[in-house]
N, C-alpha and C positions, 0 to 999 in steps of 0.2 A: 395790267397787258398790255400796251397796245400793239397791235400786231396789222398789216397790209401783204393779202396775198394776190400776187398778177403772174401775167405769164411769163413775165419777163421777170420774176422773182418776187420770194418773201424776206421783209421785213420784220424782224417783231425786237418791242423795245419793254424791260422788264423793270425797269427803273433804275439798272447801275450797266445794260449789255446792252447796245444795238449789234442780233444778230443777224446778217445777211446770207442769204441763202440764192444763187442765181436758179434762176427756173431750167426746164428742161427741156424745151419748145426749140424744134430748132432756129428760131430766129436766135434764141439767147449765145452769141460769139463764143469760141470753142476756147476765147483765151479763159474770159468769165467761169464755164464748167470747169475745166481742167483747175484753177485757182482753185475751188471751193469755196464752204461755207469761211463767214470772216466774223467774229466775235471781236464790236470794237466797244472797248471801255469804254464809260460817257468822260472821263478824262482826257480822251484823244480824243476829244470832239471840241472842235469852236463853233460851230455852227452850223444849222440845218435849214431847206428852205422848200416848199414845195413851189413850182412854174405850174401854171394852168396854161392851157392852151384850147383851141380849139375843136381838137379831137382828143387830145392827150396830153395826158400833163409827165413833168419828171419833178421828183423828189429829190436831190440832193443833198447830202451832208458834205461838209468840209471840216477838215481834220486841222489840228494846231500843226505847223510846221516842228519838225522834225520827231514826228509821234509814227509814222509810220514807213519803215525800209522801202516797202512798195512804192509809194512816193517817192521817198528818197530817190530810188533808181533807176524811177521812167522818168522822173523831172516834170512830169506834169504831161508829157509825150505820149500817153494813152489815147488812144481813137475817143472819142466819146460814149460810143459801141460798147468796149470792152472795160469802161469804168466802171468797177463794183459799187460806187461810192454813186452810184445814179440811176432810182429805178422810173422805167417807164408806167406810167399808172393812166387806164383807160379812164374817160372823163367820166361814169357813170361812178367812178369811187375815189373822185376828188374830196369829198366829204372824211372819208376815211385817211387820204393820207395829210391833209389838215389838222386831224386829229392827233395821228401820228407826230407832226412834227411839232405841234404844240408842248406833246407829253417831255418830248425830249429837249425842247426849250425850255420850257418849265423847272425840269431836273437840272437843267445845264446853271438855271438863276437861283433854283433853292443850294445848289452843292458849290453854288459859289466858282465852277468849274474857268480858271483864268482862260486868257484866248492867248499867251505869249509860248512861242516855242519852246519844245516840251526837250528838256537835259535828258533824254534814255530815248527809246524807242517803247512803246508803248504797245505794239502789236508784233507776233514774234516773225510773220513773212511764211512763206509756205514750208513744209517740213523738207526737211535731207532724212536720205540723200532725192537728188532729183535730175535727170539727164532729160536732153532734149535732142533730139533732131533737127537738123535747122540744113538751109541749103549749101551749107558751108562744111559742116561735118556737125558733127557728135560733142556735145558737149555735156558734161557733168558733174558734178558738185558731190561729195559724200559730209560736208561739214566741216575738213581740214583741210582740202587741196582739191582743183577747179583742174579736170582735165581736159582734153581736146583731140578727137579723134577726124581727121580730115576728112573728108568726100573724096572720090576720085575726081571730079568736079573744082576742088581746090585748086588754086594757082602752084605751080607747082615747086617755084618757091619754099611754096608753107608745107609743101610733100615731101621736099626733102628735108626738112628740118626733122619729121620725123614725131610723134603725138609729143602734143604739149602740155607738162604739168605744172602747177601752180601753187605753191604750198600758200594759205590762207595767209600767213606768220608777212608774205612776203611784196605783199597786196596794199596798194594806196589808195585806190577807188575801182570803183567802175562806172564805165561809163556805155551807156545804151539809147539808140538813136534806133525807133523801128523803118522798116522797111513798108514804103506807103504804098507800095504797086505803081509808085511812079517816079522814087528816085531810090536808091538802094540804103541800108540800113545798116546798122552793126554794134555788135557787141564787144566792147576792148578792156581789157583785164590789166591794168595801169602798175606795174610795180615798181619800186625804186630806181629799179638801171632800166625801166623805158619811160620814165616819167616824161621827158622829154624827145621820144624819137616821134620820127614826122612821115613812118610810114603808112600810105594811105591802105584804109583796111584791106584789100585787097590782097598786101602782100602782107600785112604784118601778121607773124605770129601767133601773139599774143590777143588779135583778133579776130571773130567771125566776123566775113561778111555778109549781110541781108540781102540777098537778091532775088529770093525765089518768091513762095509763096505767101505772102503777106500774112496771109491768117495762122500758116504753121510757123513763122518765123516769128510772129509776136508771142509764143510760148517760152520764147528765150528772155523774154522780161523773168519769169521765176524763178531762173539762176542767177540773174540780176540780183535778183531780190533776194534771196535766198542770202549770197554770198553778202551783199549788202549788210543783211543784219547783221553779220558775224563781224564786221567791220568795226573800227572806233566811231560812236555815235559823233557825225557833224560839230555837235558843239565842242567836242574835246583839240578841235583844231586851232592853234594859234596862229596862223597865217598863211597866207593864199601864196601863189605866183602870179607872173604874168598871165599863165595861161591856165587861171583859176583853176589851179591846182593844189593841192598842199603844200607844203614846204620841205624837204627831205632835210632830217635832222642826223640821221644813220641808216646802215644799211645795215643788213642784217647775213651773216655771210653764210654760204650754200650748204647742206649737207655732205659729211665727208664722201660718202656713198656716191655724187654723184659725177667727182674724178672721173671714174670707168667709166660714166656713160657719156661723158663731156667727149672725151677719146674715141671712143665709138663712135658718135656719132661727125666726132672729123671724120675719121678713116672713113664712115658712109659718103661725106659730102665728097673726099678727096679722088672716090673712086665715080661718083656722079661726074666728076666735072673731067676727068679723063678717059671716062665713056662718054663725051659728047650730052650730055645730058642738060648741063649745066653750064649754063656763059662762062666765062671769065670773068664777066660785070657780074653774074647772079651769082657764081661761085662766091666773091668775094662779100658780098649783102649778106649771102644767106649763112656764110660764115662768122661773120661778125656778131650776128643777128645771136647764133647761140652758144658765143662767147660773152655776151649781153645775158641771156638769157640765165646762165650758169653764176 
C-alpha cells in the first residue's frame, strides 16, 4: 500500500485502485468535499506526475480520455483547486509523493495499461438521486429524468413555461460551463428537439444560467456528470455537426400523457399573455419553446 495523507486529502494505492479522499479542512473546495471519495481503477490511469515547487508541490493523475464522466461533462473546465485528480503536497512530504507516483507508474508498466481512449466509462460518476440549488433554480436527476424548478429570480419566460422535465432518453448531451465570478456559466440539456436552439442561457428553458455564487454553482457539475454517465459513451458517436454536437438520426415520440400537460401549459401561457404578463414577442417565443419541448 502506497499512501500519502495531506490537509488537501488522502491518496492510497493498493496495486489495482487509486483511492482519492478529499480533506475536511475548510481550504478544500466545496465541490471536492461534496463529490466525495473517488476510486480510480488502474486501467483508467494514463499517467501520474509529481510537480515539486519551492513551498509545496502537486501530485497529478491524468486519466485516459473517455474513462471518467466527470472529465467528459466538465471538459477540463473545472478550476484547478476543484480538480479531484490534483493533490497539494507539503514540501516535507515530497519524498512520499514521489514514492506514490513511482508505485503507480510501475504498476502501469507491469500491467501494460494502454494510453488510448477508452470505449466505456471506467468510473461511475456521482450516485443518484442528486439535486443542486443554483442561482437560476433547483436541478435534480433521479437516474431517469432531469427536473428543473425555476427560482423567483429566473427570467419570466422560463418561469412562464413552468418546471422543466427532461427524460434521459430524449437527451443528446449535456453542456456545462462554470460560473467564473467574472462571466456567467451555464448548464444546458441538449435534446433532439433543441439541438439547434440558439437561445441564450438566461432565456433557454433547457438551461440553467449560472450567475450567482461561483462556489455553489460549481456543484451543478455533479448533475452534469451523473447525467453524462448515463448517456451513450462518446466513442459510440458516428459523427458530429458543425456545432461539434452529435448528428441526429431519429427522434423519440413523447409519452402519451404529455398531451394533457401540453394543453394545460398552453392555456397557462394564454392567460399570462391576456393578463399582460407576457408581451406578444415573449408569448410567441415561449409558446414555440413549449411546443418544441413536447
